[in-house]
Jmol script that loads the backbone (N, CA, C; Angstrom):
load data "model"
ATOM      1  N   MET A   1       0.788  -1.334  -0.104  1.00  0.00           N
ATOM      2  CA  MET A   1       0.353  -0.039  -0.151  1.00  0.00           C
ATOM      3  C   MET A   1       1.459   1.358  -0.154  1.00  0.00           C
ATOM      4  N   LYS A   2       0.325   2.273  -0.525  1.00  0.00           N
ATOM      5  CA  LYS A   2       1.030   3.619  -0.589  1.00  0.00           C
ATOM      6  C   LYS A   2       0.257   4.716  -0.459  1.00  0.00           C
ATOM      7  N   ASN A   3       0.638   5.769   0.173  1.00  0.00           N
ATOM      8  CA  ASN A   3      -0.088   6.896   0.283  1.00  0.00           C
ATOM      9  C   ASN A   3      -0.244   7.825  -1.080  1.00  0.00           C
ATOM     10  N   ASP A   4      -1.209   7.838  -1.645  1.00  0.00           N
ATOM     11  CA  ASP A   4      -1.712   8.692  -2.891  1.00  0.00           C
ATOM     12  C   ASP A   4      -2.559   9.928  -2.322  1.00  0.00           C
ATOM     13  N   ASP A   5      -2.270  11.123  -1.981  1.00  0.00           N
ATOM     14  CA  ASP A   5      -2.519  12.192  -1.719  1.00  0.00           C
ATOM     15  C   ASP A   5      -3.779  12.002  -0.471  1.00  0.00           C
ATOM     16  N   GLY A   6      -3.275  11.158   0.643  1.00  0.00           N
ATOM     17  CA  GLY A   6      -4.007  10.848   1.890  1.00  0.00           C
ATOM     18  C   GLY A   6      -4.815  10.040   1.877  1.00  0.00           C
ATOM     19  N   HIS A   7      -4.974   9.139   0.772  1.00  0.00           N
ATOM     20  CA  HIS A   7      -5.727   7.555   0.366  1.00  0.00           C
ATOM     21  C   HIS A   7      -4.802   6.731   0.272  1.00  0.00           C
ATOM     22  N   LEU A   8      -4.939   5.431   0.873  1.00  0.00           N
ATOM     23  CA  LEU A   8      -4.257   4.273   0.435  1.00  0.00           C
ATOM     24  C   LEU A   8      -4.571   3.741  -1.027  1.00  0.00           C
ATOM     25  N   SER A   9      -3.620   3.398  -1.575  1.00  0.00           N
ATOM     26  CA  SER A   9      -3.755   2.961  -2.867  1.00  0.00           C
ATOM     27  C   SER A   9      -2.698   1.367  -3.056  1.00  0.00           C
ATOM     28  N   GLY A  10      -3.471   0.523  -3.650  1.00  0.00           N
ATOM     29  CA  GLY A  10      -2.259  -0.321  -3.956  1.00  0.00           C
ATOM     30  C   GLY A  10      -1.133  -0.366  -4.933  1.00  0.00           C
ATOM     31  N   ASN A  11      -0.587  -1.317  -4.577  1.00  0.00           N
ATOM     32  CA  ASN A  11       1.025  -1.487  -5.510  1.00  0.00           C
ATOM     33  C   ASN A  11       1.310  -2.635  -5.846  1.00  0.00           C
ATOM     34  N   LEU A  12       1.103  -3.201  -7.013  1.00  0.00           N
ATOM     35  CA  LEU A  12       1.217  -4.283  -7.651  1.00  0.00           C
ATOM     36  C   LEU A  12       2.647  -4.686  -8.005  1.00  0.00           C
ATOM     37  N   ASP A  13       3.710  -5.243  -7.470  1.00  0.00           N
ATOM     38  CA  ASP A  13       4.912  -5.767  -7.991  1.00  0.00           C
ATOM     39  C   ASP A  13       4.675  -6.693  -9.245  1.00  0.00           C
ATOM     40  N   ALA A  14       4.349  -6.153 -10.323  1.00  0.00           N
ATOM     41  CA  ALA A  14       4.022  -7.354 -11.684  1.00  0.00           C
ATOM     42  C   ALA A  14       5.210  -8.209 -11.755  1.00  0.00           C
ATOM     43  N   GLU A  15       6.466  -7.687 -11.639  1.00  0.00           N
ATOM     44  CA  GLU A  15       8.086  -8.164 -12.155  1.00  0.00           C
ATOM     45  C   GLU A  15       8.031  -9.525 -11.035  1.00  0.00           C
ATOM     46  N   ALA A  16       7.777  -9.429  -9.823  1.00  0.00           N
ATOM     47  CA  ALA A  16       7.557 -10.277  -8.871  1.00  0.00           C
ATOM     48  C   ALA A  16       6.478 -11.091  -8.968  1.00  0.00           C
ATOM     49  N   LEU A  17       5.321 -11.201  -9.532  1.00  0.00           N
ATOM     50  CA  LEU A  17       4.211 -11.923  -9.457  1.00  0.00           C
ATOM     51  C   LEU A  17       4.619 -12.811 -10.966  1.00  0.00           C
ATOM     52  N   LEU A  18       5.136 -12.186 -11.754  1.00  0.00           N
ATOM     53  CA  LEU A  18       5.768 -12.752 -13.079  1.00  0.00           C
ATOM     54  C   LEU A  18       6.720 -14.104 -12.462  1.00  0.00           C
ATOM     55  N   ARG A  19       7.895 -13.931 -11.518  1.00  0.00           N
ATOM     56  CA  ARG A  19       8.979 -14.854 -11.431  1.00  0.00           C
ATOM     57  C   ARG A  19       8.017 -15.919 -10.207  1.00  0.00           C
ATOM     58  N   ASP A  20       6.839 -15.588  -9.734  1.00  0.00           N
ATOM     59  CA  ASP A  20       6.125 -16.882  -8.840  1.00  0.00           C
ATOM     60  C   ASP A  20       5.869 -18.099  -9.528  1.00  0.00           C
ATOM     61  N   PRO A  21       6.086 -18.927  -8.818  1.00  0.00           N
ATOM     62  CA  PRO A  21       6.132 -20.516  -9.915  1.00  0.00           C
ATOM     63  C   PRO A  21       4.919 -20.446 -10.588  1.00  0.00           C
ATOM     64  N   ASP A  22       3.856 -20.350  -9.447  1.00  0.00           N
ATOM     65  CA  ASP A  22       2.370 -20.768  -9.322  1.00  0.00           C
ATOM     66  C   ASP A  22       1.581 -19.692 -10.558  1.00  0.00           C
ATOM     67  N   VAL A  23       2.414 -18.575 -10.833  1.00  0.00           N
ATOM     68  CA  VAL A  23       1.862 -17.617 -12.130  1.00  0.00           C
ATOM     69  C   VAL A  23       2.563 -17.925 -13.063  1.00  0.00           C
ATOM     70  N   ALA A  24       3.924 -18.305 -12.988  1.00  0.00           N
ATOM     71  CA  ALA A  24       4.565 -18.432 -14.347  1.00  0.00           C
ATOM     72  C   ALA A  24       4.126 -19.903 -15.182  1.00  0.00           C
ATOM     73  N   ARG A  25       4.308 -20.963 -14.220  1.00  0.00           N
ATOM     74  CA  ARG A  25       3.680 -22.168 -14.734  1.00  0.00           C
ATOM     75  C   ARG A  25       2.737 -22.032 -15.606  1.00  0.00           C
ATOM     76  N   PRO A  26       1.258 -21.885 -15.437  1.00  0.00           N
ATOM     77  CA  PRO A  26       0.531 -21.365 -16.212  1.00  0.00           C
ATOM     78  C   PRO A  26       0.951 -20.494 -17.653  1.00  0.00           C
ATOM     79  N   LEU A  27       1.308 -19.361 -17.176  1.00  0.00           N
ATOM     80  CA  LEU A  27       1.729 -18.421 -18.431  1.00  0.00           C
ATOM     81  C   LEU A  27       2.648 -19.274 -19.496  1.00  0.00           C
ATOM     82  N   ALA A  28       3.301 -20.234 -18.902  1.00  0.00           N
ATOM     83  CA  ALA A  28       4.224 -20.896 -19.781  1.00  0.00           C
ATOM     84  C   ALA A  28       3.541 -21.278 -21.065  1.00  0.00           C
ATOM     85  N   SER A  29       2.623 -21.792 -20.888  1.00  0.00           N
ATOM     86  CA  SER A  29       1.712 -22.472 -22.109  1.00  0.00           C
ATOM     87  C   SER A  29       1.203 -21.127 -23.146  1.00  0.00           C
ATOM     88  N   LEU A  30       1.383 -19.923 -22.681  1.00  0.00           N
ATOM     89  CA  LEU A  30       1.080 -18.777 -23.587  1.00  0.00           C
ATOM     90  C   LEU A  30       2.177 -18.139 -24.444  1.00  0.00           C
ATOM     91  N   THR A  31       3.686 -19.010 -23.777  1.00  0.00           N
ATOM     92  CA  THR A  31       5.005 -18.324 -24.632  1.00  0.00           C
ATOM     93  C   THR A  31       5.563 -19.367 -25.143  1.00  0.00           C
ATOM     94  N   ASN A  32       6.200 -19.032 -26.358  1.00  0.00           N
ATOM     95  CA  ASN A  32       7.128 -19.588 -26.958  1.00  0.00           C
ATOM     96  C   ASN A  32       8.449 -18.995 -27.436  1.00  0.00           C
ATOM     97  N   ALA A  33       9.599 -19.471 -27.637  1.00  0.00           N
ATOM     98  CA  ALA A  33      10.442 -18.711 -28.117  1.00  0.00           C
ATOM     99  C   ALA A  33      10.784 -19.032 -29.279  1.00  0.00           C
ATOM    100  N   PRO A  34      11.071 -17.686 -30.300  1.00  0.00           N
ATOM    101  CA  PRO A  34      11.208 -17.710 -31.621  1.00  0.00           C
ATOM    102  C   PRO A  34      12.080 -18.432 -32.496  1.00  0.00           C
ATOM    103  N   THR A  35      12.060 -19.124 -33.512  1.00  0.00           N
ATOM    104  CA  THR A  35      13.078 -19.745 -34.186  1.00  0.00           C
ATOM    105  C   THR A  35      13.680 -19.219 -35.580  1.00  0.00           C
ATOM    106  N   GLN A  36      14.334 -19.413 -35.293  1.00  0.00           N
ATOM    107  CA  GLN A  36      15.487 -19.555 -36.852  1.00  0.00           C
ATOM    108  C   GLN A  36      14.960 -19.715 -38.132  1.00  0.00           C
ATOM    109  N   SER A  37      15.159 -19.235 -38.797  1.00  0.00           N
ATOM    110  CA  SER A  37      15.178 -19.642 -40.416  1.00  0.00           C
ATOM    111  C   SER A  37      16.106 -20.678 -40.356  1.00  0.00           C
ATOM    112  N   THR A  38      16.169 -21.988 -41.277  1.00  0.00           N
ATOM    113  CA  THR A  38      17.335 -22.472 -41.301  1.00  0.00           C
ATOM    114  C   THR A  38      17.461 -22.819 -43.096  1.00  0.00           C
ATOM    115  N   LEU A  39      18.631 -22.364 -43.565  1.00  0.00           N
ATOM    116  CA  LEU A  39      19.040 -22.311 -44.852  1.00  0.00           C
ATOM    117  C   LEU A  39      19.827 -23.734 -45.407  1.00  0.00           C
ATOM    118  N   GLY A  40      19.476 -24.177 -46.368  1.00  0.00           N
ATOM    119  CA  GLY A  40      20.598 -25.384 -46.947  1.00  0.00           C
ATOM    120  C   GLY A  40      20.899 -25.174 -48.334  1.00  0.00           C
ATOM    121  N   VAL A  41      21.715 -25.857 -48.981  1.00  0.00           N
ATOM    122  CA  VAL A  41      21.927 -25.535 -50.357  1.00  0.00           C
ATOM    123  C   VAL A  41      21.856 -26.915 -51.117  1.00  0.00           C
ATOM    124  N   ARG A  42      21.032 -26.457 -52.357  1.00  0.00           N
ATOM    125  CA  ARG A  42      20.325 -27.812 -53.027  1.00  0.00           C
ATOM    126  C   ARG A  42      20.572 -27.402 -54.722  1.00  0.00           C
ATOM    127  N   GLY A  43      21.431 -28.228 -54.924  1.00  0.00           N
ATOM    128  CA  GLY A  43      21.633 -27.960 -56.782  1.00  0.00           C
ATOM    129  C   GLY A  43      22.649 -26.619 -56.649  1.00  0.00           C
ATOM    130  N   GLY A  44      23.471 -26.502 -55.808  1.00  0.00           N
ATOM    131  CA  GLY A  44      24.215 -25.331 -55.759  1.00  0.00           C
ATOM    132  C   GLY A  44      23.256 -23.846 -55.608  1.00  0.00           C
ATOM    133  N   LYS A  45      22.430 -24.036 -55.235  1.00  0.00           N
ATOM    134  CA  LYS A  45      21.593 -22.929 -54.671  1.00  0.00           C
ATOM    135  C   LYS A  45      21.063 -22.959 -53.236  1.00  0.00           C
ATOM    136  N   VAL A  46      21.242 -21.779 -52.582  1.00  0.00           N
ATOM    137  CA  VAL A  46      20.518 -21.813 -51.436  1.00  0.00           C
ATOM    138  C   VAL A  46      19.199 -21.597 -51.427  1.00  0.00           C
ATOM    139  N   VAL A  47      18.403 -22.561 -50.637  1.00  0.00           N
ATOM    140  CA  VAL A  47      17.401 -22.561 -50.369  1.00  0.00           C
ATOM    141  C   VAL A  47      17.029 -22.637 -48.772  1.00  0.00           C
ATOM    142  N   VAL A  48      15.304 -21.875 -48.423  1.00  0.00           N
ATOM    143  CA  VAL A  48      15.142 -22.061 -47.066  1.00  0.00           C
ATOM    144  C   VAL A  48      14.503 -23.490 -46.779  1.00  0.00           C
ATOM    145  N   GLU A  49      14.845 -24.186 -45.920  1.00  0.00           N
ATOM    146  CA  GLU A  49      14.633 -25.660 -45.390  1.00  0.00           C
ATOM    147  C   GLU A  49      13.487 -25.234 -44.477  1.00  0.00           C
ATOM    148  N   SER A  50      13.647 -24.544 -43.557  1.00  0.00           N
ATOM    149  CA  SER A  50      12.404 -24.156 -42.550  1.00  0.00           C
ATOM    150  C   SER A  50      12.114 -22.246 -42.437  1.00  0.00           C
ATOM    151  N   GLU A  51      11.106 -22.154 -42.358  1.00  0.00           N
ATOM    152  CA  GLU A  51      10.769 -20.647 -42.035  1.00  0.00           C
ATOM    153  C   GLU A  51      11.074 -20.186 -40.080  1.00  0.00           C
ATOM    154  N   GLY A  52      11.379 -19.248 -40.203  1.00  0.00           N
ATOM    155  CA  GLY A  52      11.496 -18.636 -38.744  1.00  0.00           C
ATOM    156  C   GLY A  52      10.113 -18.522 -38.308  1.00  0.00           C
ATOM    157  N   ARG A  53       9.980 -18.510 -37.344  1.00  0.00           N
ATOM    158  CA  ARG A  53       8.620 -17.974 -36.459  1.00  0.00           C
ATOM    159  C   ARG A  53       8.811 -16.870 -35.157  1.00  0.00           C
ATOM    160  N   PRO A  54       7.875 -15.951 -35.061  1.00  0.00           N
ATOM    161  CA  PRO A  54       8.286 -15.302 -34.020  1.00  0.00           C
ATOM    162  C   PRO A  54       7.773 -15.898 -32.945  1.00  0.00           C
ATOM    163  N   GLY A  55       8.221 -15.570 -31.740  1.00  0.00           N
ATOM    164  CA  GLY A  55       7.885 -16.168 -30.094  1.00  0.00           C
ATOM    165  C   GLY A  55       6.878 -15.242 -29.972  1.00  0.00           C
ATOM    166  N   HIS A  56       6.562 -15.392 -28.659  1.00  0.00           N
ATOM    167  CA  HIS A  56       5.463 -14.628 -27.840  1.00  0.00           C
ATOM    168  C   HIS A  56       5.783 -14.738 -26.194  1.00  0.00           C
ATOM    169  N   GLU A  57       5.907 -13.488 -25.619  1.00  0.00           N
ATOM    170  CA  GLU A  57       6.196 -13.751 -24.360  1.00  0.00           C
ATOM    171  C   GLU A  57       5.027 -12.626 -23.423  1.00  0.00           C
ATOM    172  N   VAL A  58       5.177 -12.880 -22.373  1.00  0.00           N
ATOM    173  CA  VAL A  58       3.906 -11.951 -21.259  1.00  0.00           C
ATOM    174  C   VAL A  58       5.035 -11.422 -20.611  1.00  0.00           C
ATOM    175  N   THR A  59       4.740  -9.919 -20.777  1.00  0.00           N
ATOM    176  CA  THR A  59       5.936  -8.822 -19.948  1.00  0.00           C
ATOM    177  C   THR A  59       4.906  -8.807 -18.453  1.00  0.00           C
ATOM    178  N   ALA A  60       5.735  -8.237 -17.764  1.00  0.00           N
ATOM    179  CA  ALA A  60       5.259  -8.008 -16.206  1.00  0.00           C
ATOM    180  C   ALA A  60       4.382  -6.716 -16.533  1.00  0.00           C
ATOM    181  N   LYS A  61       4.627  -5.919 -17.256  1.00  0.00           N
ATOM    182  CA  LYS A  61       3.730  -4.447 -17.994  1.00  0.00           C
ATOM    183  C   LYS A  61       2.455  -5.146 -18.234  1.00  0.00           C
ATOM    184  N   ALA A  62       2.235  -6.184 -19.093  1.00  0.00           N
ATOM    185  CA  ALA A  62       0.746  -6.746 -19.480  1.00  0.00           C
ATOM    186  C   ALA A  62       0.539  -7.727 -18.246  1.00  0.00           C
ATOM    187  N   LEU A  63       1.213  -8.654 -17.883  1.00  0.00           N
ATOM    188  CA  LEU A  63       0.608  -8.929 -16.427  1.00  0.00           C
ATOM    189  C   LEU A  63      -0.405  -8.163 -15.609  1.00  0.00           C
ATOM    190  N   GLY A  64       0.602  -7.293 -14.942  1.00  0.00           N
ATOM    191  CA  GLY A  64       0.191  -5.891 -14.102  1.00  0.00           C
ATOM    192  C   GLY A  64      -1.000  -5.380 -14.648  1.00  0.00           C
ATOM    193  N   ASP A  65      -1.493  -4.997 -16.037  1.00  0.00           N
ATOM    194  CA  ASP A  65      -2.290  -4.622 -16.607  1.00  0.00           C
ATOM    195  C   ASP A  65      -3.547  -5.603 -16.455  1.00  0.00           C
ATOM    196  N   ALA A  66      -3.754  -6.750 -16.710  1.00  0.00           N
ATOM    197  CA  ALA A  66      -4.666  -7.641 -16.530  1.00  0.00           C
ATOM    198  C   ALA A  66      -4.976  -8.286 -15.082  1.00  0.00           C
ATOM    199  N   VAL A  67      -4.032  -7.993 -14.208  1.00  0.00           N
ATOM    200  CA  VAL A  67      -4.433  -8.459 -12.880  1.00  0.00           C
ATOM    201  C   VAL A  67      -4.432  -7.131 -11.861  1.00  0.00           C
ATOM    202  N   ARG A  68      -4.425  -5.764 -12.029  1.00  0.00           N
ATOM    203  CA  ARG A  68      -4.762  -4.485 -11.316  1.00  0.00           C
ATOM    204  C   ARG A  68      -6.265  -4.690 -11.292  1.00  0.00           C
ATOM    205  N   PRO A  69      -6.528  -4.559 -12.593  1.00  0.00           N
ATOM    206  CA  PRO A  69      -8.462  -4.222 -12.130  1.00  0.00           C
ATOM    207  C   PRO A  69      -9.098  -5.429 -11.293  1.00  0.00           C
ATOM    208  N   LEU A  70      -8.276  -6.304 -11.333  1.00  0.00           N
ATOM    209  CA  LEU A  70      -9.425  -7.667 -10.724  1.00  0.00           C
ATOM    210  C   LEU A  70      -9.063  -7.538  -8.973  1.00  0.00           C
ATOM    211  N   LEU A  71      -7.750  -6.719  -8.828  1.00  0.00           N
ATOM    212  CA  LEU A  71      -7.683  -6.515  -7.054  1.00  0.00           C
ATOM    213  C   LEU A  71      -9.386  -6.021  -6.666  1.00  0.00           C
ATOM    214  N   THR A  72     -10.008  -4.919  -7.305  1.00  0.00           N
ATOM    215  CA  THR A  72     -11.091  -4.548  -6.466  1.00  0.00           C
ATOM    216  C   THR A  72     -12.490  -4.828  -7.325  1.00  0.00           C
ATOM    217  N   LYS A  73     -12.168  -6.167  -7.820  1.00  0.00           N
ATOM    218  CA  LYS A  73     -13.704  -7.060  -8.330  1.00  0.00           C
ATOM    219  C   LYS A  73     -13.633  -8.119  -7.014  1.00  0.00           C
ATOM    220  N   THR A  74     -15.155  -8.492  -7.315  1.00  0.00           N
ATOM    221  CA  THR A  74     -15.257  -9.552  -6.258  1.00  0.00           C
ATOM    222  C   THR A  74     -16.048 -10.669  -7.117  1.00  0.00           C
ATOM    223  N   GLY A  75     -16.349 -11.487  -6.414  1.00  0.00           N
ATOM    224  CA  GLY A  75     -17.002 -12.765  -7.255  1.00  0.00           C
ATOM    225  C   GLY A  75     -16.284 -13.708  -8.208  1.00  0.00           C
ATOM    226  N   ASP A  76     -16.946 -14.128  -9.043  1.00  0.00           N
ATOM    227  CA  ASP A  76     -16.336 -15.079 -10.397  1.00  0.00           C
ATOM    228  C   ASP A  76     -15.495 -13.820 -11.074  1.00  0.00           C
ATOM    229  N   ALA A  77     -16.079 -12.547 -11.272  1.00  0.00           N
ATOM    230  CA  ALA A  77     -15.472 -11.501 -12.280  1.00  0.00           C
ATOM    231  C   ALA A  77     -14.045 -11.508 -11.594  1.00  0.00           C
ATOM    232  N   ALA A  78     -13.710 -11.634 -10.072  1.00  0.00           N
ATOM    233  CA  ALA A  78     -12.256 -11.441  -9.824  1.00  0.00           C
ATOM    234  C   ALA A  78     -11.478 -12.662 -10.166  1.00  0.00           C
ATOM    235  N   ARG A  79     -11.474 -13.589 -10.807  1.00  0.00           N
ATOM    236  CA  ARG A  79     -10.650 -15.099 -10.932  1.00  0.00           C
ATOM    237  C   ARG A  79      -9.861 -14.625 -12.379  1.00  0.00           C
ATOM    238  N   THR A  80     -10.351 -14.338 -13.024  1.00  0.00           N
ATOM    239  CA  THR A  80      -9.741 -14.234 -14.536  1.00  0.00           C
ATOM    240  C   THR A  80      -9.731 -13.351 -15.260  1.00  0.00           C
ATOM    241  N   ALA A  81      -8.717 -13.083 -16.156  1.00  0.00           N
ATOM    242  CA  ALA A  81      -8.302 -11.789 -16.746  1.00  0.00           C
ATOM    243  C   ALA A  81      -7.557 -12.211 -18.189  1.00  0.00           C
ATOM    244  N   ALA A  82      -7.879 -11.777 -18.868  1.00  0.00           N
ATOM    245  CA  ALA A  82      -7.028 -12.057 -20.696  1.00  0.00           C
ATOM    246  C   ALA A  82      -5.604 -11.448 -20.313  1.00  0.00           C
ATOM    247  N   VAL A  83      -4.503 -11.901 -20.775  1.00  0.00           N
ATOM    248  CA  VAL A  83      -3.315 -11.498 -20.725  1.00  0.00           C
ATOM    249  C   VAL A  83      -2.633 -11.373 -22.249  1.00  0.00           C
ATOM    250  N   ALA A  84      -2.280 -10.143 -22.302  1.00  0.00           N
ATOM    251  CA  ALA A  84      -1.475  -9.800 -23.661  1.00  0.00           C
ATOM    252  C   ALA A  84      -0.341 -10.676 -23.983  1.00  0.00           C
ATOM    253  N   THR A  85       0.049 -10.906 -25.170  1.00  0.00           N
ATOM    254  CA  THR A  85       1.346 -11.285 -24.873  1.00  0.00           C
ATOM    255  C   THR A  85       1.687 -10.340 -26.142  1.00  0.00           C
ATOM    256  N   GLU A  86       3.353 -10.429 -26.398  1.00  0.00           N
ATOM    257  CA  GLU A  86       3.979  -9.578 -26.996  1.00  0.00           C
ATOM    258  C   GLU A  86       4.897 -10.650 -27.978  1.00  0.00           C
ATOM    259  N   SER A  87       4.673 -10.268 -29.470  1.00  0.00           N
ATOM    260  CA  SER A  87       5.646 -10.879 -30.216  1.00  0.00           C
ATOM    261  C   SER A  87       7.282 -10.508 -30.479  1.00  0.00           C
ATOM    262  N   ARG A  88       7.698 -11.451 -30.484  1.00  0.00           N
ATOM    263  CA  ARG A  88       9.544 -11.018 -30.929  1.00  0.00           C
ATOM    264  C   ARG A  88       9.998 -11.862 -31.609  1.00  0.00           C
ATOM    265  N   GLY A  89      10.960 -11.146 -32.808  1.00  0.00           N
ATOM    266  CA  GLY A  89      11.121 -11.740 -33.582  1.00  0.00           C
ATOM    267  C   GLY A  89      12.859 -12.590 -33.335  1.00  0.00           C
ATOM    268  N   PRO A  90      13.183 -13.379 -34.173  1.00  0.00           N
ATOM    269  CA  PRO A  90      14.546 -14.301 -34.232  1.00  0.00           C
ATOM    270  C   PRO A  90      15.423 -13.317 -33.951  1.00  0.00           C
ATOM    271  N   THR A  91      16.591 -13.659 -33.030  1.00  0.00           N
ATOM    272  CA  THR A  91      17.717 -12.661 -33.163  1.00  0.00           C
ATOM    273  C   THR A  91      18.542 -13.333 -33.923  1.00  0.00           C
TER     274      THR A  91
END
end "model"
wireframe off; spacefill off
backbone 0.3
color backbone group
């Protein structure tokens, strides 16, 4: 809790929440690492053997944005939220 002009307001440490194993395990199914394209040579020419794919990750900001509104809800509405993923390309 923090003082916000004389009123208490919640402060969510989304980075710590993202590191918590009970949160990280279910989020792992939403994420994947990017993959590089692989090249080969056939008949003296360079060919793409497999296409690269972008990966997806859940950032602390996205998790915080999804969880923060749930903190003031009650009942079943307080149990679920959509978490945005960000696309990241191969390096």
